[in-house]
ZATILO-222938 format. One record per atom (N, C-alpha, C, O): chain; x, y, z. Coordinates in nm, 3 decimals, padded with zeros to 5 digits. Layout:
N
A|X|Y|Z
...
***
This chain:
158
A|09.956|14.283|10.991
A|09.903|14.163|10.996
A|09.850|14.078|10.877
A|09.857|13.963|10.835
A|09.792|14.199|10.845
A|09.704|14.158|10.696
A|09.786|14.098|10.575
A|09.769|13.997|10.507
A|09.877|14.194|10.574
A|09.982|14.158|10.450
A|10.049|14.040|10.456
A|10.097|13.974|10.363
A|10.049|14.006|10.628
A|10.118|13.854|10.661
A|10.034|13.749|10.631
A|10.058|13.670|10.540
A|09.922|13.743|10.712
A|09.831|13.636|10.649
A|09.793|13.635|10.529
A|09.794|13.519|10.490
A|09.754|13.715|10.440
A|09.735|13.718|10.296
A|09.836|13.631|10.220
A|09.810|13.542|10.140
A|09.970|13.679|10.267
A|10.104|13.628|10.171
A|10.112|13.499|10.207
A|10.110|13.427|10.108
A|10.121|13.440|10.308
A|10.170|13.317|10.331
A|10.100|13.244|10.260
A|09.980|13.266|10.245
A|10.169|13.136|10.199
A|10.134|13.039|10.108
A|10.079|13.084|09.964
A|10.031|12.990|09.899
A|10.076|13.205|09.903
A|10.027|13.284|09.809
A|10.100|13.212|09.697
A|10.015|13.232|09.610
A|10.194|13.144|09.635
A|10.259|13.078|09.538
A|10.245|12.889|09.542
A|10.293|12.809|09.462
A|10.178|12.868|09.642
A|10.203|12.734|09.726
A|10.081|12.644|09.596
A|10.113|12.526|09.584
A|09.987|12.674|09.529
A|09.939|12.654|09.447
A|09.954|12.689|09.285
A|09.956|12.809|09.259
A|09.964|12.609|09.188
A|09.975|12.625|09.044
A|09.902|12.735|09.009
A|09.818|12.781|09.086
A|09.921|12.778|08.915
A|09.811|12.889|08.808
A|09.709|12.778|08.777
A|09.736|12.658|08.767
A|09.575|12.842|08.763
A|09.479|12.758|08.704
A|09.431|12.856|08.637
A|09.469|12.972|08.654
A|09.296|12.802|08.509
A|09.273|12.857|08.335
A|09.274|12.978|08.365
A|09.363|13.046|08.314
A|09.171|13.048|08.464
A|09.110|13.218|08.463
A|09.279|13.255|08.464
A|09.331|13.297|08.361
A|09.369|13.232|08.608
A|09.457|13.320|08.651
A|09.563|13.291|08.526
A|09.667|13.347|08.561
A|09.579|13.245|08.432
A|09.640|13.215|08.295
A|09.590|13.289|08.170
A|09.639|13.313|08.059
A|09.477|13.315|08.227
A|09.477|13.441|08.131
A|09.441|13.579|08.190
A|09.396|13.668|08.118
A|09.462|13.596|08.317
A|09.479|13.728|08.396
A|09.678|13.742|08.314
A|09.738|13.833|08.257
A|09.700|13.654|08.338
A|09.853|13.665|08.305
A|09.898|13.713|08.153
A|09.966|13.811|08.125
A|09.833|13.606|08.056
A|09.833|13.632|07.944
A|09.793|13.773|07.879
A|09.865|13.831|07.798
A|09.661|13.824|07.929
A|09.624|13.995|07.923
A|09.763|14.069|08.004
A|09.841|14.144|07.946
A|09.771|14.040|08.107
A|09.858|14.146|08.184
A|09.990|14.160|08.087
A|10.052|14.265|08.073
A|10.020|14.041|08.026
A|10.126|14.072|07.914
A|10.146|14.123|07.830
A|10.255|14.103|07.775
A|10.032|14.238|07.759
A|10.048|14.290|07.699
A|10.096|14.458|07.768
A|10.086|14.477|07.890
A|10.142|14.560|07.685
A|10.168|14.660|07.768
A|10.016|14.738|07.803
A|09.914|14.706|07.744
A|10.018|14.838|07.901
A|09.902|14.901|07.987
A|09.800|14.968|07.888
A|09.681|14.969|07.917
A|09.852|15.031|07.758
A|09.769|15.097|07.689
A|09.736|15.003|07.601
A|09.640|15.061|07.551
A|09.742|14.910|07.550
A|09.728|14.827|07.459
A|09.613|14.696|07.537
A|09.534|14.652|07.454
A|09.605|14.663|07.611
A|09.498|14.604|07.691
A|09.342|14.650|07.665
A|09.268|14.566|07.614
A|09.293|14.768|07.694
A|09.172|14.753|07.636
A|09.123|14.707|07.495
A|09.011|14.657|07.483
A|09.194|14.722|07.403
A|09.204|14.672|07.284
A|09.180|14.538|07.287
A|09.097|14.500|07.203
A|09.238|14.434|07.375
A|09.263|14.304|07.407
A|09.136|14.233|07.465
A|09.110|14.113|07.454
A|09.050|14.346|07.537
A|08.955|14.279|07.606
A|08.802|14.353|07.546
A|08.711|14.384|07.621
A|08.798|14.374|07.377
A|08.687|14.462|07.378
A|08.593|14.323|07.311
A|08.472|14.343|07.300
A|08.640|14.202|07.273
A|08.598|14.077|07.264
A|08.534|14.011|07.452
A|08.480|13.905|07.483
A|08.559|14.085|07.503
A|08.579|13.998|07.631
A|08.447|14.060|07.710
A|08.367|14.133|07.651
A|08.435|14.032|07.822
A|08.351|14.072|07.925
A|08.404|14.148|08.037
A|08.317|14.195|08.110
A|08.540|14.176|08.073
A|08.611|14.186|08.173
A|08.668|14.338|08.159
A|08.733|14.375|08.061
A|08.632|14.423|08.273
A|08.689|14.567|08.249
A|08.852|14.575|08.286
A|08.921|14.509|08.363
A|08.879|14.683|08.201
A|09.049|14.662|08.215
A|09.199|14.723|08.363
A|09.320|14.712|08.385
A|09.088|14.778|08.415
A|09.184|14.833|08.499
A|09.251|14.706|08.605
A|09.368|14.716|08.642
A|09.185|14.615|08.637
A|09.265|14.531|08.736
A|09.397|14.450|08.629
A|09.500|14.411|08.685
A|09.381|14.432|08.484
A|09.447|14.391|08.394
A|09.545|14.505|08.365
A|09.657|14.457|08.347
A|09.545|14.633|08.354
A|09.624|14.724|08.352
A|09.707|14.728|08.463
A|09.829|14.739|08.451
A|09.638|14.718|08.594
A|09.742|14.747|08.688
A|09.822|14.616|08.735
A|09.916|14.610|08.813
A|09.758|14.516|08.667
A|09.842|14.399|08.679
A|09.946|14.396|08.571
A|10.040|14.321|08.595
A|09.948|14.449|08.481
A|10.070|14.475|08.376
A|10.184|14.549|08.432
A|10.300|14.510|08.440
A|10.141|14.643|08.464
A|10.207|14.754|08.623
A|10.339|14.638|08.687
A|10.461|14.618|08.684
A|10.200|14.583|08.745
A|10.276|14.485|08.878
A|10.404|14.423|08.814
A|10.520|14.447|08.846
A|10.358|14.337|08.715
A|10.452|14.241|08.609
A|10.578|14.315|08.577
A|10.690|14.263|08.569
A|10.550|14.438|08.559
A|10.677|14.539|08.479
A|10.767|14.541|08.612
A|10.883|14.504|08.593
A|10.745|14.566|08.702
A|10.809|14.563|08.831
A|10.866|14.472|08.916
A|10.977|14.480|08.969
A|10.757|14.359|08.929
A|10.792|14.236|09.024
A|10.852|14.092|08.926
A|10.930|14.005|08.964
A|10.769|14.105|08.760
A|10.830|13.993|08.689
A|10.691|13.896|08.688
A|10.582|13.933|08.731
A|10.720|13.764|08.632
A|10.594|13.695|08.602
A|10.590|13.591|08.696
A|10.539|13.485|08.660
A|10.639|13.603|08.817
A|10.649|13.458|08.882
A|10.474|13.476|08.966
A|10.400|13.573|08.970
A|10.457|13.318|09.031
A|10.273|13.312|09.057
A|10.297|13.432|09.145
A|10.249|13.540|09.109
A|10.375|13.423|09.267
A|10.410|13.551|09.324
A|10.323|13.637|09.314
A|10.210|13.655|09.359
A|10.437|13.724|09.207
A|10.434|13.846|09.182
A|10.262|13.828|09.112
A|10.173|13.867|09.188
A|10.227|13.784|09.006
A|10.096|13.762|08.964
A|09.963|13.765|09.104
A|09.867|13.841|09.115
A|09.995|13.680|09.172
A|09.876|13.691|09.304
A|09.930|13.830|09.396
A|09.852|13.868|09.484
A|10.029|13.889|09.382
A|10.041|13.989|09.458
A|09.963|14.160|09.503
A|09.959|14.230|09.604
A|09.906|14.170|09.349
A|09.810|14.273|09.347
A|09.659|14.200|09.403
A|09.577|14.281|09.445
A|09.637|14.121|09.405
A|09.483|14.027|09.469
A|09.553|14.071|09.585
A|09.483|14.159|09.635
A|09.677|14.050|09.667
A|09.679|14.043|09.811
A|09.682|14.217|09.870
A|09.649|14.256|09.982
A|09.723|14.286|09.775
A|09.699|14.408|09.764
A|09.537|14.460|09.814
A|09.524|14.536|09.909
A|09.450|14.422|09.755
A|09.312|14.446|09.746
A|09.254|14.383|09.847
A|09.162|14.444|09.901
A|09.286|14.256|09.896
A|09.270|14.189|10.021
A|09.343|14.274|10.152
A|09.290|14.245|10.259
A|09.428|14.351|10.161
A|09.501|14.449|10.289
A|09.401|14.571|10.236
A|09.317|14.600|10.320
A|09.396|14.626|10.147
A|09.336|14.727|10.162
A|09.186|14.737|10.183
A|09.149|14.852|10.202
A|09.084|14.637|10.184
A|08.988|14.595|10.222
A|08.994|14.577|10.381
A|08.884|14.586|10.434
A|09.114|14.550|10.475
A|09.122|14.504|10.566
A|09.140|14.671|10.624
A|09.092|14.695|10.735
A|09.186|14.747|10.572
A|09.296|14.865|10.593
A|09.167|14.996|10.591
A|09.199|15.108|10.630
A|09.026|14.969|10.545
A|08.912|15.048|10.544
A|08.870|15.055|10.664
A|08.808|15.155|10.700
A|08.903|14.910|10.787
A|08.883|14.931|10.875
A|08.983|15.081|10.970
A|08.953|15.157|11.062
A|09.038|15.072|10.931
A|09.152|15.210|10.991
A|09.104|15.303|10.931
A|09.116|15.405|11.000
A|09.057|15.322|10.837
A|09.008|15.485|10.782
A|08.862|15.505|10.786
A|08.801|15.523|10.891
A|08.801|15.500|10.658
A|08.622|15.500|10.696
A|08.536|15.433|10.749
A|08.421|15.442|10.705
A|08.570|15.339|10.867
A|08.480|15.240|10.907
A|08.502|15.294|11.074
A|08.418|15.302|11.164
A|08.628|15.323|11.075
A|08.660|15.410|11.234
A|08.582|15.516|11.225
A|08.512|15.530|11.326
A|08.565|15.601|11.139
A|08.519|15.745|11.128
A|08.401|15.702|11.143
A|08.355|15.750|11.247
A|08.316|15.627|11.084
A|08.162|15.567|11.094
A|08.093|15.559|11.210
A|07.988|15.608|11.251
A|08.213|15.453|11.277
A|08.133|15.321|11.342
A|08.212|15.340|11.488
A|08.179|15.280|11.590
A|08.300|15.416|11.480
A|08.418|15.418|11.600
A|08.536|15.310|11.612
A|08.529|15.206|11.546
A|08.659|15.339|11.709
A|08.744|15.256|11.749
A|08.713|15.109|11.702
A|08.741|15.057|11.594
A|08.642|15.052|11.816
A|08.599|14.897|11.846
A|08.548|14.848|11.691
A|08.618|14.788|11.610
A|08.418|14.887|11.674
A|08.375|14.848|11.586
A|08.441|14.879|11.447
A|08.375|14.846|11.349
A|08.543|14.928|11.429
A|08.656|14.919|11.369
A|08.754|14.812|11.327
A|08.797|14.780|11.216
A|08.782|14.753|11.490
A|08.904|14.688|11.497
A|08.801|14.548|11.452
A|08.828|14.472|11.359
A|08.699|14.539|11.526
A|08.589|14.403|11.480
A|08.565|14.373|11.332
A|08.592|14.269|11.271
A|08.510|14.485|11.288
A|08.543|14.484|11.105
A|08.666|14.434|11.054
A|08.660|14.326|10.995
A|08.801|14.503|11.065
A|08.916|14.443|11.007
A|08.950|14.284|11.056
A|09.017|14.203|10.992
A|08.861|14.254|11.237
A|08.929|14.114|11.245
A|08.830|14.014|11.146
A|08.879|13.924|11.077
A|08.687|14.045|11.150
A|08.612|13.968|11.065
A|08.677|13.982|10.932
A|08.674|13.873|10.876
A|08.717|14.047|10.881
A|08.729|14.063|10.704
A|08.880|13.973|10.666
A|08.919|13.933|10.556
A|08.947|13.959|10.807
A|09.099|13.977|10.832
A|09.083|13.772|10.789
A|09.169|13.711|10.726
A|08.982|13.724|10.831
A|08.976|13.596|10.882
A|08.822|13.552|10.789
A|08.768|13.449|10.827
A|08.778|13.603|10.711
A|08.709|13.554|10.630
A|08.747|13.455|10.553
A|08.853|13.483|10.497
A|08.697|13.325|10.517
A|08.771|13.247|10.400
A|08.748|13.303|10.298
A|08.850|13.295|10.228
A|08.636|13.380|10.224
A|08.644|13.412|10.108
A|08.738|13.485|10.066
A|08.774|13.484|09.948
A|08.796|13.568|10.168
A|08.856|13.724|10.124
A|09.001|13.645|10.089
A|09.073|13.679|09.996
A|09.027|13.549|10.168
A|09.148|13.499|10.162
A|09.184|13.387|10.078
A|09.294|13.332|10.067
A|09.028|13.352|09.998
A|09.070|13.282|09.866
A|09.089|13.385|09.779
A|09.164|13.364|09.683
A|09.042|13.481|09.790
A|09.036|13.553|09.679
A|09.162|13.638|09.668
A|09.188|13.700|09.564
A|09.239|13.641|09.776
A|09.375|13.726|09.791
A|09.459|13.624|09.699
A|09.532|13.658|09.606
A|09.431|13.473|09.751
A|09.534|13.414|09.634
A|09.501|13.351|09.534
A|09.532|13.236|09.501
A|09.397|13.471|09.455
A|09.424|13.442|09.330
A|09.442|13.546|09.222
A|09.415|13.663|09.247
A|09.488|13.506|09.100
A|09.540|13.634|09.017
A|09.409|13.667|08.933
A|09.388|13.644|08.814
A|09.318|13.736|09.039
A|09.207|13.776|08.934
A|09.171|13.937|09.013
A|09.236|14.008|09.091
A|09.031|13.950|08.947
A|09.025|14.117|09.014
A|08.940|14.096|09.162
A|08.917|14.191|09.237
A|08.908|13.987|09.182
A|08.739|13.969|09.312
A|08.831|14.063|09.408
A|08.771|14.163|09.447
A|08.913|14.055|09.435
A|08.972|14.086|09.588
A|08.978|14.262|09.587
A|08.928|14.338|09.671
A|09.045|14.292|09.479
A|09.018|14.418|09.437
A|08.933|14.514|09.404
A|08.955|14.633|09.425
A|08.804|14.455|09.336
A|08.689|14.520|09.300
A|08.616|14.508|09.475
A|08.581|14.612|09.532
A|08.603|14.393|09.533
A|08.554|14.408|09.644
A|08.610|14.527|09.710
A|08.526|14.614|09.732
A|08.719|14.549|09.742
A|08.811|14.661|09.832
A|08.738|14.801|09.775
A|08.680|14.886|09.842
A|08.763|14.796|09.603
A|08.712|14.902|09.524
A|08.530|14.964|09.624
A|08.511|15.063|09.695
A|08.428|14.843|09.578
A|08.354|14.867|09.578
A|08.271|14.917|09.741
A|08.194|15.011|09.757
A|08.310|14.836|09.824
A|08.365|14.894|09.996
A|08.412|14.997|10.005
A|08.342|15.080|10.062
A|08.534|15.038|09.961
A|08.545|15.187|09.985
A|08.428|15.299|09.936
A|08.384|15.403|09.984
A|08.404|15.219|09.815
A|08.318|15.347|09.739
A|08.149|15.364|09.813
A|08.082|15.467|09.812
A|08.121|15.269|09.858
A|07.991|15.300|09.987
A|08.045|15.348|10.086
A|07.988|15.456|10.101
A|08.111|15.338|10.156
A|08.167|15.385|10.272
A|08.220|15.541|10.235
A|08.196|15.623|10.323
A|08.266|15.576|10.152
A|08.295|15.717|10.156
A|08.183|15.791|10.100
A|08.167|15.911|10.121
A|08.094|15.710|10.018
A|07.961|15.787|09.979
A|07.881|15.798|10.103
A|07.806|15.896|10.104
A|07.876|15.718|10.214
A|07.818|15.781|10.289
A|07.876|15.865|10.402
A|07.820|15.911|10.502
A|07.981|15.872|10.369
A|08.065|16.002|10.482
A|08.063|16.107|10.358
A|08.048|16.224|10.395
A|08.073|16.092|10.244
A|08.059|16.227|10.158
A|07.893|16.299|10.219
A|07.861|16.403|10.276
A|07.830|16.193|10.176
A|07.676|16.261|10.252
A|07.639|16.307|10.340
A|07.563|16.404|10.342
A|07.711|16.215|10.490
A|07.680|16.264|10.593
A|07.797|16.389|10.665
A|07.773|16.460|10.763
A|07.909|16.388|10.593
A|07.964|16.504|10.633
A|08.003|16.609|10.558
A|08.036|16.712|10.616
A|08.006|16.602|10.410
A|08.017|16.692|10.301
A|08.153|16.722|10.278
A|08.199|16.823|10.225
A|08.206|16.635|10.320
A|08.374|16.665|10.300
A|08.451|16.685|10.180
A|08.446|16.583|10.111
A|08.509|16.761|10.136
A|08.555|16.730|09.994
A|08.628|16.601|09.958
A|08.607|16.512|09.875
A|08.716|16.622|10.045
A|08.821|16.464|10.082
A|08.710|16.344|10.030
A|08.724|16.273|09.930
A|08.612|16.345|10.113
A|08.540|16.214|10.086
A|08.481|16.260|09.959
A|08.433|16.148|09.939
A|08.444|16.325|09.858
A|08.367|16.306|09.769
A|08.455|16.245|09.643
A|08.425|16.174|09.547
A|08.580|16.307|09.689
A|08.687|16.253|09.561
A|08.734|16.115|09.635
A|08.775|16.036|09.550
A|08.740|16.070|09.749
A|08.728|15.919|09.782
A|08.703|15.865|09.713
A|08.775|15.802|09.636
A|08.530|15.875|09.721
A|08.408|15.784|09.684
A|08.378|15.866|09.556
A|08.262|15.903|09.570
A|08.431|15.918|09.427
A|08.422|15.897|09.313
A|08.556|15.807|09.243
A|08.557|15.746|09.136
A|08.638|15.819|09.318
A|08.787|15.723|09.289
A|08.718|15.586|09.278
A|08.665|15.517|09.191
A|08.749|15.581|09.427
A|08.670|15.422|09.476
A|08.555|15.341|09.357
A|08.556|15.223|09.320
A|08.463|15.450|09.318
A|08.354|15.412|09.261
A|08.390|15.399|09.095
A|08.319|15.332|09.021
A|08.508|15.469|09.048
A|08.524|15.409|08.913
A|08.605|15.340|08.929
A|08.611|15.278|08.823
A|08.706|15.288|09.017
A|08.757|15.187|08.999
A|08.721|15.074|09.000
A|08.777|14.985|08.937
A|08.549|15.050|09.122
A|08.492|14.968|09.129
A|08.422|14.911|09.007
A|08.370|14.800|09.009
A|08.422|14.991|08.899
A|08.342|15.005|08.789
A|08.408|14.937|08.658
A|08.379|14.863|08.564
A|08.512|15.010|08.711
A|08.631|14.938|08.589
A|08.732|14.779|08.663
A|08.832|14.724|08.617
A|08.652|14.747|08.790
A|08.717|14.600|08.795
A|08.610|14.534|08.813
A|08.644|14.443|08.888
A|08.464|14.520|08.783
A|08.346|14.427|08.807
A|08.349|14.407|08.675
A|08.362|14.486|08.581
A|08.332|14.249|08.681
A|08.319|14.173|08.592
A|08.148|14.228|08.489
A|08.041|14.242|08.548
A|08.163|14.249|08.352
A|07.989|14.273|08.345
A|08.001|14.155|08.267
A|08.090|14.142|08.183
A|07.882|14.036|08.301
A|07.853|13.927|08.229
A|07.674|13.965|08.212
A|07.600|13.889|08.149
***
């Protein structure tokens, strides 16, 4: 359901300046991107992933924004994983519904920027960090580390 909600109208609006910047940086090959960002304050993970998405899906508005949709869908999907383990089925369902219909998440899902991916990574890091400390499962520690690293390489460093 989240994929449908976030994909509808994804290419309705034209690209704006910041999205054009994302497109230009993602036009480089993935291993060339960190060198392009040396004089910038944006971390490379989002642009590397967007470059890979462009290689597969092309350079359409829909393709450029699809990575942001994936981040928003991932944020909702956390309800079925760590949120359900922490808070139970009912609260996980409420979490997913609230996130699904949060206006800011919908807006970020429709922008070719790192915001939805960063929100998903940071939220996953917090949730898996809690699970790692309380349940001490190796899988939770690994997911905590991966999500934290992803969040740190997606967040704008102003």
